[in-house]
KEMARDO-781003 format. One line per field, with one value per residue: x, y negated, z negated of N, C-alpha, C in turn; residue in one letter. Coordinates in Angstrom, 1 decimal, always signed. Layout:
# KEMARDO-781003
nx: c(X, ...)
ny: c(Y, ...)
nz: c(Z, ...)
cax: c(X, ...)
cay: c(Y, ...)
caz: c(Z, ...)
cx: c(X, ...)
cy: c(Y, ...)
cz: c(Z, ...)
residu: c(A, ...)
# end
This chain:
# KEMARDO-781003
nx: c(+0.9, +1.0, +2.3, +2.6, +1.0, -0.9, -3.3, -2.8, -0.8, -2.2, -4.0, -2.3, -1.6, -4.1, -4.6, -2.7, -3.5, -6.1, -5.5, -4.3, -6.5, -8.3, -11.1, -14.3, -14.4, -15.6, -15.1, -15.1, -15.6, -15.0, -15.3, -12.5, -10.6, -8.9, -9.9, -9.9, -7.2, -6.7, -8.1, -6.6, -4.2, -4.8, -5.3, -2.7, -1.1, -1.9, -2.5, -3.5, -2.1, -0.8, -2.9, -5.7, -7.0, -10.0, -11.8, -14.8, -17.1, -20.0, -21.6, -20.7, -21.0, -23.6, -26.6, -27.0, -24.5, -22.9, -24.0, -23.4, -20.6, -20.2, -21.7, -22.1, -23.5, -20.6, -18.5, -16.2, -13.3, -11.4, -12.9, -14.3, -17.0, -16.7, -17.7, -17.7, -15.2, -12.2, -9.9, -9.2, -9.6, -9.7, -12.4, -13.2, -15.7, -16.7, -18.5, -20.5, -22.9, -24.8, -25.7, -28.1, -31.3, -31.8, -29.3, -28.1, -29.5, -28.6, -25.9, -25.8, -26.8, -24.8, -22.7, -23.6, -23.7, -21.0, -20.2, -21.6, -20.4, -17.9, -15.4, -12.0, -11.0, -12.3, -14.0, -12.8, -14.4, -14.0, -15.6, -16.4, -17.6, -18.9, -20.5, -21.8, -21.4, -23.8, -25.6, -24.9, -25.6, -28.3, -28.8, -28.2, -29.4, -30.0, -29.0, -27.1, -25.4, -24.2, -22.5, -20.8, -19.7, -18.0, -15.6, -14.5, -13.2, -12.2, -11.5, -9.4, -10.1, -8.7, -8.4, -8.2, -5.6, -3.5, -0.2, +0.3, -0.8, +1.0, +3.1, +2.0, +1.2, +3.7, +4.8, +3.1, +3.6, +6.2, +5.9, +4.1, +5.7, +7.8, +6.3, +5.6, +7.9, +9.3, +10.6, +10.2, +7.7, +8.2, +7.4, +6.1, +6.3, +4.0, +2.3, +2.3, +1.0, -1.5, -2.4, -2.6, -4.6, -6.8, -10.0, -10.6, -12.8, -12.8, -10.8, -7.8, -7.9, -8.7, -6.6, -4.5, -5.3, -5.1, -2.4, -1.4, -2.5, -1.0, +1.6, +1.2, +0.6, +2.9, +4.7, +4.0, +5.0, +3.7, +2.6, +1.5, -0.2, -2.1, -4.0, -5.1, -6.2, -8.2, -9.7, -10.6, -12.4, -11.5, -10.4, -10.9, -11.2, -10.6, -8.8)
ny: c(+1.2, -1.9, -5.2, -8.3, -9.9, -11.2, -9.8, -7.4, -6.4, -6.1, -4.2, -2.0, -1.5, -0.8, +1.5, +3.3, +3.4, +4.5, +6.9, +8.3, +8.6, +10.5, +10.5, +10.3, +8.1, +5.1, +3.5, +0.5, -2.0, -4.1, -3.2, -1.8, -2.3, -0.5, +1.5, +4.3, +4.8, +3.9, +5.8, +8.1, +7.4, +7.3, +10.0, +11.0, +10.0, +11.1, +13.9, +15.8, +15.9, +18.0, +19.5, +20.5, +17.9, +16.9, +15.4, +14.1, +12.8, +11.1, +9.9, +10.7, +13.4, +15.8, +16.3, +19.1, +20.1, +18.8, +19.7, +22.4, +22.3, +21.2, +22.8, +25.4, +28.3, +30.3, +31.8, +33.1, +33.5, +31.7, +29.8, +28.4, +26.6, +23.1, +22.1, +24.4, +24.9, +26.2, +25.1, +22.6, +20.5, +17.4, +15.5, +13.5, +11.3, +9.7, +6.8, +7.1, +5.9, +6.6, +9.1, +11.6, +11.9, +14.6, +15.8, +14.3, +15.1, +17.8, +17.4, +16.1, +18.2, +20.0, +18.7, +18.4, +21.1, +21.7, +20.2, +21.5, +24.0, +23.4, +23.7, +23.4, +23.3, +21.5, +19.5, +16.5, +13.5, +11.0, +8.3, +6.5, +3.4, +1.3, -0.9, -3.4, -3.2, -3.5, -2.9, -0.2, +0.9, +0.7, +2.5, +5.0, +7.5, +6.6, +8.4, +9.9, +7.9, +6.6, +8.7, +9.1, +6.6, +6.3, +5.0, +2.0, +0.5, -2.2, -2.9, -5.4, -8.1, -8.9, -11.7, -12.7, -12.2, -13.8, -14.4, -11.7, -11.0, -11.6, -9.9, -7.4, -7.6, -7.9, -5.5, -3.7, -4.5, -3.7, -0.9, -0.2, -1.0, +0.8, +3.1, +2.6, +2.2, -0.3, -3.7, -5.5, -7.8, -11.4, -13.4, -16.4, -19.6, -20.9, -18.9, -17.4, -19.2, -19.3, -16.7, -16.7, -18.4, -17.2, -15.5, -12.7, -10.6, -7.9, -7.0, -5.2, -3.2, -4.6, -6.4, -4.6, -3.5, -5.8, -6.2, -4.1, -4.7, -7.0, -6.0, -4.4, -6.4, -7.9, -6.1, -6.0, -8.3, -10.5, -13.1, -14.6, -14.8, -16.4, -16.6, -14.0, -14.1, -15.9, -14.4, -12.5, -13.8, -15.2, -17.5, -20.8, -21.8, -24.3, -25.2)
nz: c(+0.0, +1.2, +0.5, -1.4, -2.8, -5.7, -5.9, -4.7, -6.3, -8.7, -7.9, -7.5, -10.1, -11.2, -9.7, -10.8, -13.4, -13.1, -12.0, -14.1, -15.8, -14.9, -14.5, -12.7, -10.0, -8.5, -5.5, -4.0, -1.3, +1.6, +5.1, +6.5, +4.6, +3.4, +1.7, +1.6, +1.5, -1.0, -2.5, -1.9, -3.1, -5.8, -6.2, -5.5, -7.5, -9.9, -12.2, -10.5, -8.2, -6.8, -6.0, -4.0, -1.7, -0.8, +1.7, +2.6, +4.9, +4.4, +6.3, +8.8, +8.9, +9.4, +7.4, +6.8, +7.4, +5.5, +3.2, +3.3, +3.2, +0.7, -1.2, -0.3, +1.5, +0.7, +3.0, +2.7, +0.4, +1.2, +2.4, +0.5, -1.0, -1.8, -4.3, -5.7, -6.3, -7.9, -8.5, -9.6, -7.8, -5.8, -4.7, -2.2, -1.4, +1.3, +2.3, +0.4, -0.4, +1.6, +1.0, +1.0, -0.7, -1.4, -1.4, -3.3, -5.6, -5.8, -6.1, -8.6, -10.2, -9.9, -11.1, -13.7, -14.5, -14.5, -16.7, -18.8, -18.6, -19.4, -18.2, -17.5, -14.9, -13.0, -10.5, -9.4, -8.5, -6.1, -5.0, -2.2, -1.0, +1.4, +1.0, -1.3, -4.9, -6.2, -4.0, -3.6, -6.1, -5.9, -3.9, -4.9, -7.1, -10.5, -12.7, -11.4, -10.3, -12.5, -13.3, -11.1, -11.0, -13.2, -13.6, -11.9, -8.9, -6.8, -3.4, -2.3, +0.0, +3.2, +3.7, +1.1, +0.4, +1.1, +2.2, +2.6, +4.9, +6.9, +6.2, +6.7, +9.4, +10.7, +10.1, +11.4, +14.0, +14.4, +14.1, +16.2, +18.3, +18.2, +18.8, +21.5, +22.7, +23.1, +22.7, +19.6, +19.5, +19.4, +16.6, +16.3, +14.4, +14.7, +15.5, +13.1, +11.4, +12.6, +12.1, +9.4, +9.0, +10.0, +9.6, +9.4, +9.4, +9.9, +8.4, +7.3, +9.3, +11.6, +11.8, +12.4, +14.9, +16.4, +16.3, +17.8, +20.3, +20.8, +21.1, +23.3, +25.2, +25.1, +26.2, +28.8, +29.6, +28.9, +26.6, +23.5, +20.8, +19.8, +21.8, +21.7, +19.2, +19.6, +21.5, +19.8, +18.3, +16.1, +16.1, +17.1, +20.5, +21.1, +19.3)
cax: c(+0.0, +2.0, +1.9, +3.1, +0.0, -1.4, -4.4, -2.3, -0.1, -3.2, -4.5, -1.3, -1.7, -5.4, -4.5, -1.9, -4.4, -7.2, -4.9, -4.1, -7.7, -8.9, -12.6, -14.8, -14.2, -16.3, -14.2, -15.9, -14.9, -15.5, -14.8, -11.1, -9.8, -8.0, -10.5, -9.4, -5.8, -6.7, -8.4, -5.4, -3.2, -5.3, -5.0, -1.3, -0.4, -2.4, -2.2, -4.0, -1.4, -0.5, -4.1, -6.4, -7.7, -11.0, -12.4, -16.0, -17.8, -21.4, -22.3, -20.3, -21.5, -25.1, -27.0, -26.7, -23.0, -22.4, -24.6, -22.6, -19.2, -20.3, -22.4, -22.1, -22.9, -19.2, -18.3, -14.9, -12.6, -10.7, -13.8, -15.2, -17.6, -15.9, -18.2, -17.5, -13.7, -11.7, -8.4, -9.0, -9.3, -10.3, -13.4, -13.4, -17.0, -16.8, -19.9, -21.4, -24.2, -25.7, -26.0, -29.6, -31.8, -31.7, -27.9, -27.8, -30.0, -27.8, -24.6, -26.0, -27.0, -23.5, -21.9, -24.2, -23.3, -19.6, -20.2, -22.1, -19.4, -16.7, -14.2, -11.0, -10.8, -13.4, -13.8, -12.9, -15.0, -13.6, -16.6, -16.1, -18.8, -18.6, -21.4, -21.5, -21.7, -25.2, -26.3, -24.6, -26.4, -29.7, -28.9, -27.9, -30.2, -29.2, -28.3, -25.9, -24.6, -23.3, -21.5, -19.8, -19.0, -17.4, -14.7, -14.6, -12.1, -12.6, -10.4, -9.4, -10.2, -7.4, -8.4, -7.8, -4.3, -2.5, +0.9, +0.3, -1.2, +2.2, +3.9, +1.3, +1.3, +5.1, +5.1, +2.4, +4.3, +7.4, +5.5, +3.6, +6.8, +8.5, +5.5, +5.5, +9.3, +9.6, +11.1, +9.2, +7.4, +8.6, +6.3, +6.5, +5.8, +2.5, +1.6, +2.1, +0.0, -2.8, -2.7, -3.0, -5.9, -8.0, -11.0, -10.4, -13.9, -12.5, -9.7, -6.6, -8.0, -8.7, -5.2, -3.7, -5.7, -4.5, -0.9, -1.2, -2.7, +0.1, +2.7, +1.0, +0.7, +4.4, +5.3, +3.7, +5.7, +2.8, +2.7, +0.4, -1.0, -3.2, -5.1, -5.7, -7.0, -9.4, -10.6, -11.3, -13.3, -10.9, -9.8, -11.6, -10.4, -10.2, -7.8)
cay: c(+0.0, -2.9, -6.5, -8.8, -10.8, -10.8, -8.9, -6.0, -6.0, -5.6, -3.0, -0.9, -1.2, -0.1, +2.9, +4.1, +3.6, +5.4, +8.2, +9.0, +8.8, +11.7, +10.4, +10.0, +6.7, +4.5, +2.5, -0.4, -3.0, -4.4, -2.4, -2.0, -2.8, +0.5, +2.3, +5.7, +4.8, +3.8, +7.2, +9.0, +6.9, +7.8, +11.5, +11.3, +9.6, +11.8, +15.3, +16.7, +15.6, +19.2, +20.3, +20.1, +16.6, +17.2, +14.2, +14.3, +11.5, +11.3, +9.4, +11.4, +14.8, +16.0, +16.8, +20.5, +20.3, +18.2, +20.6, +23.6, +22.0, +20.9, +23.7, +26.8, +29.5, +30.5, +33.0, +33.8, +32.8, +30.7, +28.8, +28.1, +25.2, +22.2, +22.0, +25.7, +25.1, +26.5, +24.6, +21.2, +19.6, +16.1, +15.4, +12.1, +11.2, +8.5, +6.3, +7.8, +5.3, +7.1, +10.4, +11.8, +12.3, +16.0, +16.1, +13.6, +16.0, +19.0, +17.0, +15.9, +19.5, +20.7, +18.0, +18.8, +22.5, +21.7, +19.7, +22.6, +25.1, +22.9, +24.3, +22.4, +23.3, +20.8, +18.7, +15.1, +12.8, +9.6, +7.9, +5.3, +2.8, +0.1, -1.9, -3.9, -2.3, -3.6, -2.1, +1.2, +1.3, +0.8, +3.7, +6.3, +7.6, +6.1, +9.4, +10.3, +6.8, +6.4, +9.7, +8.8, +5.3, +6.2, +3.8, +1.4, -0.4, -2.9, -3.2, -6.9, -8.4, -9.5, -13.1, -13.0, -11.7, -14.8, -14.0, -10.3, -10.8, -11.6, -8.7, -6.2, -7.8, -7.6, -4.0, -3.1, -4.8, -2.8, +0.5, -0.1, -1.2, +2.0, +4.0, +2.3, +2.1, -1.6, -4.6, -6.0, -9.2, -12.5, -14.0, -17.8, -20.3, -21.2, -17.6, -17.1, -20.2, -18.9, -15.5, -17.0, -19.2, -16.4, -15.0, -11.3, -9.9, -6.5, -6.8, -4.6, -2.4, -5.6, -6.8, -3.5, -3.5, -7.0, -6.0, -3.2, -5.5, -8.0, -5.2, -4.0, -7.6, -8.3, -5.0, -6.4, -9.6, -11.7, -13.4, -15.5, -14.3, -17.4, -16.2, -12.8, -14.4, -16.5, -13.3, -11.8, -14.8, -15.6, -18.9, -21.6, -22.0, -25.8, -25.6)
caz: c(+0.0, +1.3, +0.1, -2.6, -3.4, -7.0, -5.8, -4.5, -7.5, -9.7, -7.4, -7.8, -11.5, -11.3, -9.2, -11.7, -14.6, -12.7, -11.8, -15.4, -16.5, -14.3, -14.4, -11.4, -9.6, -7.3, -4.8, -3.1, -0.5, +2.9, +6.1, +6.9, +3.5, +2.9, +0.5, +1.7, +1.1, -2.5, -3.0, -1.8, -4.1, -7.1, -6.2, -5.5, -8.7, -11.0, -12.5, -9.5, -7.0, -6.1, -5.8, -2.7, -1.6, +0.2, +2.1, +3.4, +5.3, +4.2, +7.4, +10.0, +8.9, +9.2, +6.0, +6.7, +7.3, +4.3, +2.2, +3.3, +2.7, -0.7, -2.1, +0.3, +0.9, +1.1, +3.8, +2.2, -0.6, +1.9, +2.8, -0.6, -1.1, -2.7, -5.7, -6.4, -6.4, -9.2, -8.4, -10.1, -6.6, -5.7, -3.7, -1.8, -0.7, +2.0, +2.5, -0.6, -0.5, +2.5, +0.6, +0.9, -2.1, -1.7, -1.7, -4.6, -6.6, -5.9, -6.7, -10.0, -10.9, -10.0, -12.2, -15.1, -14.8, -14.9, -18.0, -19.6, -18.7, -20.1, -17.5, -17.2, -13.5, -12.4, -9.3, -9.6, -7.3, -5.8, -4.1, -1.4, -0.5, +2.2, +0.6, -2.6, -6.0, -6.4, -3.0, -3.9, -7.2, -5.4, -3.0, -5.6, -8.3, -11.7, -13.4, -10.6, -10.1, -13.6, -13.4, -10.1, -11.3, -14.6, -13.5, -10.6, -8.4, -5.6, -2.5, -2.0, +1.4, +3.7, +3.5, -0.2, +0.1, +1.5, +3.1, +2.9, +6.3, +7.8, +6.0, +7.3, +10.8, +11.1, +10.0, +12.5, +15.3, +14.4, +14.3, +17.6, +19.3, +18.3, +19.5, +22.9, +23.2, +23.6, +21.7, +18.8, +19.9, +18.4, +15.9, +16.1, +13.3, +15.0, +15.3, +11.6, +10.8, +13.1, +11.4, +8.0, +9.0, +10.5, +8.6, +9.3, +8.9, +10.0, +7.5, +7.8, +10.6, +12.7, +12.0, +13.0, +16.3, +17.0, +16.5, +18.9, +21.5, +21.0, +21.6, +24.7, +26.0, +25.3, +27.0, +30.2, +29.9, +28.5, +25.1, +23.0, +19.8, +19.7, +22.8, +21.2, +18.1, +20.2, +22.0, +18.6, +17.6, +14.8, +16.3, +18.1, +21.7, +21.2, +18.2)
cx: c(+0.9, +1.4, +2.5, +2.2, -0.4, -2.5, -3.9, -1.5, -1.0, -3.8, -3.6, -1.4, -3.0, -5.3, -3.8, -2.8, -5.5, -6.7, -4.7, -5.4, -8.4, -10.5, -13.0, -14.7, -15.0, -15.4, -15.1, -15.0, -15.4, -14.8, -13.3, -10.2, -8.9, -8.6, -10.0, -8.0, -5.8, -7.1, -7.3, -4.3, -3.5, -5.0, -3.5, -0.6, -0.8, -1.9, -2.6, -3.3, -1.0, -1.7, -4.8, -7.1, -8.7, -11.8, -13.6, -16.7, -19.3, -22.2, -22.0, -20.8, -23.0, -25.3, -26.7, -25.2, -22.4, -22.8, -23.7, -21.2, -19.2, -20.7, -22.4, -23.3, -21.4, -19.2, -17.1, -14.3, -11.9, -11.6, -14.8, -15.7, -16.8, -16.4, -18.1, -16.0, -13.3, -10.2, -8.3, -8.8, -10.0, -11.2, -13.5, -14.7, -17.0, -18.2, -20.9, -22.8, -25.2, -26.1, -27.5, -30.0, -31.7, -30.2, -27.5, -28.3, -29.1, -26.4, -24.7, -26.1, -25.6, -22.6, -22.3, -23.8, -21.8, -19.4, -20.6, -21.1, -18.2, -15.4, -13.2, -10.7, -12.1, -13.0, -13.8, -13.4, -14.5, -14.6, -16.2, -17.4, -18.3, -19.6, -21.1, -21.9, -23.2, -26.1, -26.1, -25.4, -27.8, -29.9, -28.8, -28.8, -29.4, -28.4, -27.1, -24.9, -23.6, -22.3, -20.4, -19.0, -18.6, -16.4, -14.8, -13.4, -12.6, -11.4, -10.5, -9.5, -8.9, -7.3, -8.1, -6.3, -3.2, -1.5, +1.1, +0.0, +0.0, +3.0, +3.3, +1.4, +2.7, +5.3, +4.3, +3.0, +5.5, +6.9, +5.0, +4.7, +7.6, +7.7, +5.5, +6.9, +9.6, +10.1, +9.9, +8.9, +7.8, +7.3, +6.7, +5.9, +4.3, +1.7, +1.2, +1.0, -1.4, -3.3, -3.2, -4.3, -7.1, -8.8, -10.9, -11.6, -13.7, -11.3, -8.5, -6.7, -8.1, -7.3, -4.3, -4.0, -5.1, -3.0, -0.6, -1.5, -1.6, +1.3, +2.4, +1.1, +2.1, +5.1, +5.1, +4.3, +4.9, +3.1, +1.6, -0.6, -2.3, -4.4, -5.8, -6.6, -8.3, -10.3, -11.3, -12.3, -12.8, -10.3, -10.5, -10.7, -9.9, -9.2, -6.4)
cy: c(-1.2, -4.3, -6.9, -9.8, -10.3, -9.8, -7.5, -5.5, -5.4, -4.3, -1.8, -0.5, -0.3, +1.3, +3.8, +4.4, +4.6, +6.8, +9.0, +9.3, +10.1, +11.6, +10.1, +8.5, +6.3, +3.4, +1.7, -1.4, -3.0, -3.4, -2.7, -2.5, -1.8, +1.3, +3.7, +5.8, +4.7, +5.1, +8.1, +8.6, +7.3, +9.3, +11.8, +10.9, +10.3, +13.2, +16.2, +16.6, +16.8, +20.0, +19.7, +18.7, +16.8, +15.9, +14.5, +13.0, +11.8, +10.8, +10.2, +12.8, +14.8, +16.4, +18.2, +20.8, +19.9, +19.2, +21.8, +23.4, +21.8, +22.1, +25.2, +27.1, +29.7, +31.9, +33.8, +32.9, +31.6, +29.5, +28.5, +26.7, +24.3, +22.1, +23.3, +25.9, +25.4, +26.1, +23.2, +20.3, +18.2, +16.0, +13.9, +12.0, +9.8, +8.1, +7.0, +7.2, +5.8, +8.6, +10.6, +12.1, +13.7, +16.4, +15.4, +14.5, +17.2, +18.6, +16.8, +17.2, +20.2, +20.0, +18.3, +20.2, +22.5, +21.2, +20.7, +23.7, +24.7, +23.5, +23.2, +22.3, +22.8, +20.0, +17.2, +14.4, +11.4, +9.2, +6.6, +4.7, +1.5, -1.1, -2.4, -2.9, -2.3, -2.7, -0.6, +1.7, +1.5, +2.2, +5.0, +6.3, +7.3, +7.2, +9.9, +9.1, +6.6, +7.5, +9.4, +7.5, +5.1, +5.1, +3.3, +0.6, -0.9, -3.1, -4.6, -7.0, -9.0, -11.0, -13.6, -12.9, -12.6, -14.3, -12.5, -10.1, -10.8, -10.4, -7.5, -6.4, -7.4, -6.1, -3.3, -3.3, -3.9, -1.3, +0.7, -0.2, +0.1, +3.1, +3.8, +2.1, +0.8, -2.5, -5.2, -7.5, -10.2, -13.1, -15.5, -18.4, -20.6, -20.0, -17.3, -18.0, -19.7, -17.7, -15.8, -17.7, -18.4, -15.8, -13.5, -10.5, -8.4, -6.1, -6.1, -3.9, -3.4, -6.1, -5.8, -3.4, -4.7, -6.8, -5.1, -3.9, -6.4, -7.2, -4.9, -5.2, -8.0, -7.3, -5.4, -7.8, -10.8, -11.9, -14.3, -14.9, -15.1, -17.0, -14.9, -13.1, -15.1, -15.4, -12.6, -12.6, -15.2, -16.9, -19.6, -21.9, -23.4, -26.2, -25.7)
cz: c(+0.0, +0.9, -1.2, -3.3, -4.8, -7.0, -5.6, -5.7, -8.6, -9.2, -7.6, -9.2, -11.8, -10.8, -10.2, -13.0, -14.3, -12.5, -13.0, -16.1, -16.1, -14.4, -13.0, -11.2, -8.4, -6.8, -3.8, -2.4, +0.9, +3.8, +6.4, +5.8, +2.9, +1.7, +0.5, +1.2, -0.5, -3.1, -3.0, -2.8, -5.4, -7.3, -6.4, -6.8, -10.0, -11.2, -11.4, -8.2, -6.2, -5.7, -4.5, -2.8, -0.4, +0.5, +3.0, +3.7, +5.3, +5.4, +8.7, +10.1, +8.7, +7.8, +5.8, +6.6, +6.0, +3.1, +2.1, +2.8, +1.2, -1.6, -1.5, +1.1, +1.5, +1.9, +3.4, +1.1, +0.0, +2.3, +1.7, -0.7, -2.1, -4.1, -6.4, -6.6, -7.8, -9.3, -8.9, -8.9, -6.8, -4.6, -3.4, -0.9, +0.0, +2.3, +1.6, -0.7, +0.5, +2.2, +0.4, -0.5, -2.4, -2.1, -3.1, -5.7, -6.9, -6.5, -8.2, -10.8, -11.0, -11.0, -13.6, -15.5, -15.2, -16.3, -19.1, -19.8, -19.5, -19.5, -17.1, -15.7, -12.8, -11.2, -9.8, -8.3, -7.2, -4.7, -3.5, -0.9, +0.2, +1.9, -0.8, -3.7, -6.2, -5.4, -3.2, -5.0, -6.8, -4.6, -3.7, -6.9, -9.6, -12.4, -12.7, -10.5, -11.3, -13.9, -12.3, -10.4, -12.7, -14.7, -12.1, -10.2, -7.1, -4.7, -2.1, -0.5, +1.9, +3.5, +2.1, -0.5, +0.6, +2.5, +3.3, +4.4, +7.2, +7.5, +6.7, +8.8, +11.4, +11.1, +11.1, +13.8, +15.5, +14.7, +15.7, +18.6, +19.4, +19.0, +21.0, +23.5, +23.8, +22.4, +20.9, +19.2, +18.9, +17.9, +15.5, +14.8, +13.5, +15.0, +13.9, +11.0, +11.3, +12.4, +10.0, +7.9, +9.4, +9.4, +8.4, +8.8, +9.0, +9.1, +8.1, +9.1, +11.7, +12.9, +12.7, +14.5, +17.1, +17.3, +17.6, +20.2, +21.8, +21.5, +23.0, +25.7, +26.2, +26.2, +28.5, +30.5, +29.5, +27.0, +24.8, +22.1, +19.6, +20.6, +22.3, +20.0, +18.6, +20.8, +20.9, +17.9, +16.3, +14.9, +17.4, +19.3, +21.8, +20.2, +18.9)
residu: c(I, M, G, N, S, P, Q, I, E, K, L, R, E, D, I, L, D, L, A, Q, A, D, A, H, V, L, I, T, G, E, T, G, T, G, K, S, L, I, A, R, G, I, H, A, C, G, S, R, Q, G, K, P, F, N, S, L, N, C, T, A, L, S, E, S, E, L, E, E, R, L, F, G, P, A, S, S, A, A, N, R, P, V, M, A, S, S, T, S, C, T, L, C, L, E, D, V, H, S, L, S, E, N, L, Q, S, Q, L, L, A, A, L, E, K, M, D, E, D, G, D, D, N, T, V, R, I, L, S, I, S, G, V, T, T, E, E, T, Q, K, A, I, R, P, D, L, Y, Y, R, L, A, S, M, E, V, A, A, P, T, L, R, E, R, G, E, D, V, L, I, L, F, S, R, F, L, Q, L, F, S, E, D, Y, G, C, E, V, P, E, L, T, A, Q, D, A, A, N, L, L, Q, A, S, W, P, G, N, I, R, Q, L, Q, N, L, A, E, R, A, V, L, Q, A, R, R, G, E, S, G, I, A, S, L, L, T, D, E, G, L, R, D, S, N, D)
# end
């Protein structure tokens, strides 16, 4: 997780604290802010780091697919449902706010059974939501919500992170230049100022896409990050 802003320094501290707690965590934030990376960081820094990390997208998978992955039936020991795991695994539920009422009920029942059994080999759930905490709370039944949100962390937006924008953009330019086998495009002072002034509604993902376009443009002998920002709607063409 790159950056030197106070927001990112605090996020790193939060990740370490959450990793040691081993409680279920709700991760919120706008699109493209790196919520999945936060989840993987919590898993990697905790006692479960050597155990499986299972990531399921509640929007991308159909209800029947999600139900089978979570609860079974299991066709073999190698294909055991996540909620029947006996290996202290971590379950990352992306877009948890879109979980159906039926699956919410089954998930709550599974968590209650784990509590009753008192088994140390339980599943830790890291839930990711791309809507606000309030909207997430409305979408999930209260008795399940308060279990999944035992602890919470919010991913900061890119526009809150100041000069982290330049650190990230420079790194993306370097990586894409290596991928495409070309020189790293020069970032002028005006380019840097334009990047810092942009609003970044798509956050880090949008910044990454822009860096790739800048590399491809430079590879063709063209230049001008300002024009790319204008194309993205991040800068007025009259500026």
